[in-house]
GUPAPA-851710 format. One line per 3 residues: for each residue z, x, y of C-alpha. Coordinates in steps of 0.05 Angstrom, whole numbers, plus 5000, padded with zeros to 4 digits. Each point is the difference from the previous one (the first is absolute). Layout:
<recs>
Z/X/Y | ...
</recs>
This chain:
<recs>
1272/5092/5812 | 4946/5029/4956 | 5027/5071/5011
5066/4978/4971 | 4971/4969/4938 | 4961/5067/4986
5067/5033/5013 | 5039/4961/4955 | 4944/5009/4946
5004/5073/5009 | 5079/5006/4991 | 5003/4947/4944
4965/4991/4934 | 4992/4936/4968 | 5040/5022/4947
5054/5013/5050 | 4994/4928/5020 | 4992/4966/4933
5048/5034/4956 | 5062/4972/5029 | 4978/4932/4986
4966/5010/4924 | 5013/5053/4945 | 4936/5031/4993
4981/5052/4947 | 4937/5045/4999 | 4936/4979/4967
4950/5052/5010 | 4983/5006/5072 | 5032/4932/5015
5072/4975/4998 | 5014/4934/4965 | 5060/4949/4995
5015/4930/4994 | 4976/4950/5055 | 5056/4986/5054
4953/4936/5017 | 5016/4969/4929 | 5032/5002/4938
4967/5039/4940 | 5013/5047/4947 | 4938/5040/4997
4994/5042/5066 | 4936/4981/5039 | 5019/5030/5067
4969/5063/5013 | 5003/5047/5064 | 4948/5055/5022
5032/5054/5040 | 4932/5027/5014 | 4979/4941/5034
5063/4979/5027 | 4989/4931/4962 | 5034/4957/4949
4974/4941/4957 | 5027/4947/4964 | 4954/4974/4938
5051/4940/4988 | 4995/4970/5070 | 4936/5032/5033
5045/5024/5055 | 4983/5070/5029 | 5001/5044/5057
5036/5058/5035 | 5068/5014/5020 | 5002/4952/5050
4975/4945/4965 | 5049/5015/4950 | 5063/5001/5048
4974/4933/5028 | 4999/4968/4926 | 5064/5027/4984
5040/4992/5063 | 4969/4940/5024 | 4976/5024/5070
4943/5006/5039 | 4956/5063/5010 | 5041/5026/5059
5061/4988/4966 | 4978/5037/4941 | 4978/5057/5050
5067/4997/5027 | 5034/5013/4935 | 4954/5056/4977
5006/5037/5067 | 5072/5001/4992 | 4994/5022/4927
4948/5058/5022 | 5043/5020/5064 | 4941/4978/5042
5016/4975/5078 | 4973/4932/5005 | 4964/4974/5067
4966/4933/5000 | 4953/4983/5047 | 5016/4942/5043
4950/4943/4987 | 5010/4941/5049 | 4952/4966/4956
5042/5003/4939 | 5048/4937/5004 | 5046/5034/4946
5004/5062/5024 | 5014/4972/5068 | 5053/4956/4966
5029/5066/4969 | 5000/5036/5066 | 5037/4940/5031
5051/4999/4947 | 5016/5076/5006 | 5010/5000/5074
5047/4937/4990 | 5035/5044/4951 | 5006/5055/5049
5024/4954/5060 | 5055/4966/4951 | 5026/5071/4982
5007/5019/5073 | 5040/4937/5016 | 5047/5011/4942
5012/5076/5025 | 5018/4970/5061 | 5051/4947/4978
5063/5026/4974 | 5028/4936/4979 | 4940/4992/4952
5006/5070/4970 | 5080/4992/4996 | 4984/4934/4956
4951/5040/4954 | 5052/5051/4991 | 5052/4947/4980
4958/4976/4950 | 5003/5072/4968 | 4934/5029/5022
4994/5072/5021 | 4968/5017/5067 | 4947/5039/4961
4990/4937/4955 | 4993/4959/5059 | 4950/5045/5031
4958/5017/4932 | 4993/4928/4989 | 4973/4980/5072
5048/4946/5011 | 4997/4979/5074 | 5020/4942/5045
4964/4942/5032 | 5021/4990/5067 | 5027/4927/5013
4951/4992/5061 | 4945/4955/4990 | 4938/5044/5010
5027/5078/5003 | 4951/5014/4943 | 4947/4955/5020
4996/5038/5071 | 5009/5070/4967 | 4945/4993/4953
4951/4967/5050 | 5014/5058/5051 | 4982/5051/4942
4930/4966/4991 | 5011/4948/4937 | 4966/4935/5016
5036/4938/4991 | 4962/4972/4945 | 5014/5061/4956
5078/4990/5015 | 4998/4930/4981 | 4960/5019/4936
5047/5054/4982 | 5062/4946/5004 | 5029/5034/5055
4991/4948/5053 | 4996/4923/5000 | 4984/4939/5039
5062/4956/5031 | 4977/4942/4965 | 5016/5030/4929
5068/5013/5014 | 5026/4936/4973 | 5029/4964/5062
5036/5065/5026 | 5002/5004/5073 | 4946/5055/5017
4982/5021/5064 | 4932/4973/5034 | 4965/5055/4969
4934/5006/4960 | 5031/5045/4949 | 5065/5038/4982
5031/5044/4954 | 5011/4978/4936 | 5058/5043/4982
5056/4994/5051 | 5075/5030/4997 | 4987/5023/4927
5012/5064/4965 | 4930/5016/4971 | 4981/5030/4933
4926/5020/4991 | 4970/4977/4937 | 4946/5056/4978
4947/4994/4947 | 4997/5052/4947 | 4964/5052/5042
5054/4992/5053 | 4964/4962/5049 | 5042/4947/5040
4974/4927/4977 | 5055/4959/5026 | 5073/4993/5020
5066/4964/4978 | 5048/4988/5059 | 5076/4990/4992
5030/4967/5053 | 5045/5039/5046 | 5049/4977/5026
5017/4944/4944 | 4984/4928/5027 | 5071/4968/4993
4962/4928/5009 | 4956/5021/4946 | 4940/4972/5040
4955/5060/4983 | 4980/5024/4930 | 5043/5061/4981
4933/5036/4979 | 4929/4987/5023 | 4942/5034/4970
4930/5014/5019 | 4951/4946/4987 | 4941/5005/4955
4947/5047/5030 | 4935/5040/4982 | 5043/5055/4978
5070/4964/4977 | 5007/4951/4937 | 5073/4990/4986
4984/4981/4931 | 4975/5072/4993 | 5046/5040/5039
5050/5044/4967 | 5042/5032/5052 | 5018/5072/4983
4937/5011/4957 | 4974/5051/5044 | 5060/5041/4992
5024/4979/4928 | 4931/5002/4961 | 5010/5076/4983
5075/4990/4978 | 4979/4934/4957 | 4943/5045/4962
5047/5058/4997 | 5063/4961/4972 | 4964/4951/4958
5027/4938/5029 | 5002/4960/5066 | 5068/4973/5032
4988/4933/5034 | 5053/4979/5050 | 4999/4941/5048
5002/5015/5072 | 4980/5064/5052 | 5074/5020/5009
5005/5000/4915 | 4935/5044/4998 | 5016/5050/5054
5071/5012/4972 | 4975/5007/4932 | 4951/5054/5021
5057/5031/5048 | 5043/5002/4936 | 4945/5035/4957
4969/4943/4965 | 4931/5022/5023 | 4964/4947/4952
5030/4939/5038 | 4947/4945/5025 | 5014/4934/5032
4955/4936/5023 | 4999/4977/5069 | 5004/4933/5024
4978/4970/4932 | 5021/4987/4929 | 4981/5047/4944
4932/4986/4976 | 4948/5017/4949 | 4960/5042/5056
5067/5042/5007 | 5010/5013/4923 | 4925/5017/4992
5014/5048/5056 | 5055/5033/4964 | 4967/5000/4936
4952/5051/5036 | 5052/5052/4997 | 5050/4979/4940
5008/4952/4946 | 5076/4999/5015 | 5033/4958/5051
5080/4998/5020 | 5024/4942/5042 | 5057/5013/5040
5008/4934/5041 | 5065/4975/5035 | 5056/4982/4947
5006/4927/5020 | 4976/4941/4972 | 4933/5001/5046
4990/5068/4976 | 5004/4987/4925 | 4952/4946/5010
4953/5040/5041 | 5003/5058/4941 | 4976/4948/4952
4942/4975/5040 | 4975/5073/5014 | 5007/5014/4920
4961/4935/4987 | 4941/5027/5036 | 5004/5070/4976
5008/4993/4922 | 4937/4962/4990 | 4962/5069/5028
5032/5039/4952 | 5055/5028/5044 | 5068/5021/4968
5051/4967/5046 | 5076/5021/5008 | 5053/4972/5043
5054/5036/5035 | 5059/4958/5004 | 5044/5005/5063
5068/4972/5014 | 4997/4924/5022 | 4990/5003/5079
4978/5073/5001 | 4935/5019/5026 | 4967/5062/4991
5001/5028/5069 | 5076/4982/5001 | 5014/5034/4935
4962/5063/5015 | 5038/5002/5067 | 5072/4985/4972
5001/5008/4925 | 4942/5043/4981 | 5029/5014/4932
4999/4925/4986 | 4926/5001/5016 | 4984/5061/4964
5032/4970/4933 | 4962/4939/5010 | 4935/5036/4998
5018/5040/4950 | 5023/4943/4954 | 4945/4951/5020
4975/4957/4943 | 4937/4965/4979 | 4995/4929/5033
5015/4961/4932 | 5062/5043/4988 | 5015/4989/5071
4998/4926/4996 | 5040/5002/4929 | 5055/5034/5036
5002/4955/5063 | 5006/4938/4950 | 5053/5037/4965
5040/5008/5059 | 4994/4928/5015 | 5043/4986/4942
4960/4936/4974 | 5028/4964/4934 | 4957/5018/4943
4949/4944/5006 | 4989/5008/5072 | 4992/5067/4991
4942/4997/4947 | 4967/4944/5049 | 4998/5046/5059
4979/5060/4962 | 4939/4953/4979 | 4990/4972/5070
5013/5069/5039 | 4987/5058/4953 | 4941/4983/4952
4952/4989/5061 | 5003/5074/5011 | 4994/5017/4923
4936/4958/5005 | 4978/5043/5053 | 4999/5066/4974
4930/5024/4983 | 5019/5057/4948 | 5010/4961/4934
5045/5052/4970 | 5040/5004/5059 | 5005/4912/4999
5022/5013/4926 | 5058/5039/5021 | 5023/4953/5051
4989/4939/4953 | 5052/5044/4951 | 5044/5013/5056
5003/4930/5017 | 5008/4978/4931 | 5061/5047/4997
5036/4971/5055 | 4991/4929/4986 | 5017/5018/4922
4934/4966/4981 | 4947/5020/4955 | 4941/5038/5038
4953/4937/4971 | 5035/4952/5036 | 4994/5037/5069
4921/5017/4980 | 4985/4924/4988 | 5034/4984/5065
4966/5045/5035 | 4932/4980/4975 | 5020/4931/5016
5013/5021/5074 | 4935/5038/5006 | 4961/4943/4979
5047/4951/5047 | 5004/5046/5056 | 4937/5048/5007
4959/4981/5060 | 4931/4989/4995 | 4951/5055/4990
4965/4988/5066 | 5065/5006/5037 | 5014/5065/4963
4935/5041/4984 | 4995/5060/5034 | 4929/5009/5031
4977/5069/4983 | 4957/5043/5045 | 4931/4985/4989
4974/5050/4951 | 4925/5027/4989 | 4963/4955/4959
4965/5028/4936 | 4934/4997/5039 | 5024/5027/5062
5033/5058/4962 | 4933/5014/4969 | 4965/4998/5060
5049/5052/5034 | 4995/5045/4944 | 4924/4997/4998
4994/5011/5072 | 5054/5065/4997 | 4961/5028/4944
4935/5002/5043 | 5044/5032/5058 | 5028/5048/4956
4925/5016/4968 | 4976/5008/5071 | 5062/5050/5019
4983/5043/4941 | 4927/5002/5011 | 4976/4958/4941
4948/4958/5033 | 4968/4968/4939 | 5066/4974/4974
5020/4975/5067 | 4930/4970/5008 | 5009/4965/4931
5065/4968/5017 | 4976/4974/5066 | 4941/4964/4972
5044/4972/4942 | 5051/4977/5062 | 4945/4969/5038
4970/4964/4941 | 5074/4974/4984 | 5026/4984/5069
4942/5008/5050 | 4991/5036/5061 | 5042/4961/5043
5064/5002/4953 | 4984/5079/4995 | 5005/4999/5080
5066/4962/4996 | 5027/5048/4952 | 4983/5064/5040
5026/4967/5060 | 5074/4985/4981 | 5051/5048/5027
5015/5066/4965 | 4953/4976/4941 | 4966/5070/4993
5063/5041/4994 | 5040/4948/4950 | 4936/4976/4958
4981/5077/4988 | 5076/5011/4980 | 4994/4946/4952
4934/5025/4970 | 5024/5070/4995 | 5062/4968/4960
4948/4957/4963 | 4961/5066/4974 | 5061/5040/4988
5024/4950/4952 | 4933/5001/4963 | 4999/5068/4987
4935/5044/5010 | 4951/4946/4982 | 4981/4976/5072
4932/4977/4979 | 5032/4950/4950 | 5047/4983/5050
4953/4985/5054 | 4955/4958/4949 | 5061/4963/4976
5019/4981/5074 | 4926/4981/5015 | 5001/4953/4936
5067/4969/5023 | 4978/4987/5067 | 4935/4968/4978
5038/4961/4944 | 5056/4976/5052 | 4943/4976/5049
4975/4959/4946 | 5070/4969/4981 | 5006/4987/5074
4933/4962/5006 | 5016/4963/4933 | 5062/4975/5027
4970/4981/5068 | 4943/4962/4966 | 5049/4962/4951
5041/4980/5062 | 4938/4970/5029 | 4979/4970/4943
5066/4959/4989 | 4994/4977/5077 | 4925/4974/4982
5022/4961/4943 | 5054/4971/5039 | 4947/4984/5057
4954/4975/4950 | 4947/5048/5024 | 4953/5008/4932
4948/5045/5037 | 5057/5054/5018 | 5033/4988/4937
4943/5017/4955 | 4977/5064/5053 | 5073/5021/4988
4997/4992/4924 | 4939/5042/4992 | 5030/5057/5048
5067/5003/4953 | 4956/5002/4940 | 4962/5064/5031
5070/5032/5019 | 5031/4985/4935 | 4943/5035/4961
5006/5061/5050 | 5074/4999/4981 | 4990/4997/4929
</recs>
């Protein structure tokens, strides 16, 4: 794998990797842009092509092209390696490691996928059904659609014969114990296949690795004893609330088209891609969640929902909008005819679907039109708008956009804008969830103390690299005095500290012109002052604790310590 990593780095520059995500402009020997990790108006994100590194001063995040893809795509290192190897055109070969449970699960899921595809290829009735639903043979092949045999242990036997351990198959969600079936007449075996007699849709992560499956019953159960769709359980590699079906295929389309098209099911999704809607995605086995919305926001601020045209589809579009609007997404809805789902519309009335997509409207306008179509009397209409539409107006993050829809609602109701705004304010106070329920907990940023320590450490390494031993020794002495030798060892032991810290230090010196001596003096001074501030805060906390417990001796000692520290800080 080390050879593959090196080959990828030789084929790609960090600019090749970062620029599709961040608009960069040259700043001397660096490139800079707005941080992709937080909202900001002044660029604090820097890239060094020479060092192959990036650094975000707003969040303290930094690293190489692999850590950047991990951050942006939400994958692990092997996922980022797979994505970048494909981008670079480098063949990727993983070294199998039976000790790595996640990798063994991925391997088992991949083997299961191959088995399901072979089963489907041998079943003419399954292929005929898929074609009858509008799928072309090449589409069926491209999406890896398979079939799980109706026998109890066909997959179990195949994978065990191919060297997979039973516990890995269970942890991958491929087999299960008989007593978890909920009363069905399972044979007297320890484990059996979770998916039996089902058309199998592989679910992949953003890098294209199979993480789970969704299985549609085939043939249909006329007695209704079995669920029509069965999904993989939660595993080490599969979390339903995070899965966006088709994201591995759609992410480039979403980015280039500037919007994501959200549909409900597997057939809807695959038919959409077959028809050329290459930005289509779907959830799998769960309702649309905040995590899904956050994933979409990585690629685009625009979401177009194309759910079924029935009552349930209208309600589901509203729920998806409710988690997307507060995140700043611009949400539109395509209005399909009642009773029409995207898959059927794409198969039988493709122009109807095309028109619905082209004429998609903001969720507020969508619900206003929906209520107008209901032919309510004037008073009922006003009350329904207040109850149904205003909550969505309240969720719009951008105040200018919100003002537009306040005006729009006022026009539809023929009332003053002030009346709508007043009602909106009442609604916000009454229905806003508690802060602790809605607060977004940010990634842990570096504290000021940590930032200064890291900068000083980087300057020390940079001076050594440049052969300036006197300056390096001066900074090292300041570090030891401020944080101690043990903390210095901790800094040195952190993964990839050297490269990242040197990059940050180099950027710092570049921003401070040619007066490196003064810059170093400033950092050493800041380091010592911040160390004193930290000791002052710690002593103050201890004093309060001593006063609470009535420990007068400790309190007096701490008061003297605080007095000395205060004089040093003056």
